[in-house]
Residue, then its C-alpha position, 0 to 999 in steps of 0.5 A: m421186493s421192488l413190487y412189494s414196496i411200490k406204494k411205500k417208497y417216496d421221492n417227493i417230500d410233499e407226498i411222504p406222510y409224517n412219521t415220528f421216527g426216521v431211521v437212517l441205515g448205516t454205511s461208512k462215511y469214507l470210501h476204502g480208497g479215501g474220499i466221502n462215500a456218496y451213499f453216506k452223504y445223501r442219506i444224511d442229506a435226506a434225513y436232514f431234509l425230512f427233519y427240516h420239513k417236519k416229516i419226522r420228529y426224531i432220527i435213529v441212526s442205525g449201523d455197525n460199530r463192531e470194531k473199535n475204530y469204526n462206528e457208523p452211528k456215531m459218524m451219522k449223528k456227528e454229521l447230522i448235528k453239523k447240519g444243525i439237528p440238535d443231538y436230543f433229536i438223534y438216537e443211536d442204534f449201535f447194533g444195526i449190523s444188518t438191515i434186518h437187525s436195524v428194522l427189528r431193533v427199531y421195533k424191539i428196542f424203540n417200541q416203534k411199529k411205524f417209521t420211515i426208513i431213509s436210504q437209497k431206493f434199492h435198500n429201502e425196498r429190502a427194508i420195507f419188505i422185512g418190515n412188512c414180513l414182521g407186521l410193521d408199517i414202514i415207509g421209505f424215503n429214497a435218498k439220492n442214488i449214485s450212477f449205476d454201480w455193478k458192485i452194488q447191484i451184485r451185492e444187492i442180489f445176494a442181500r435180497i436172497k439172504v433176507i428171504w433166508d433170514i426171514f424164513l429162519f426168523f419165523f421157524k425159530t419164532k414158531k419153535l419157541r412158542 
């Protein structure tokens, strides 16, 4: 997945091309033990940075809200508004329960085939891979990462295996339905 997305990930604001929509992939604002989740903060900062530099016009915040007291899109939108982005430039996707759901929903619900994913590099690689498999034109803007976290690295290995399985099932179901 890393090689598949090598020319579609950007760290530098001057190099990334413009897309109408940027999609912030969800994560919790708070850590389990308390405190702000750095992944959340850096994704919000990156989305604001892209918007401010006119590299995106609209932002879709896509995440989980399966529980009554937990709503990633609402938390992300609130933070972006605090940073000065008017709420009418921000769309909420409340059913982005996984990366594949977020990418599919941007295409199916928001009718976008070309957009910028905003997350950390490892997450962008997976989202770009999904998009490419679905025939979408996705690029990624890499939000600042945190120092090496072995729990995240192990989680990412399993997430990548699951994505390959999900893509296989998606194409199998799609072919069967025709």
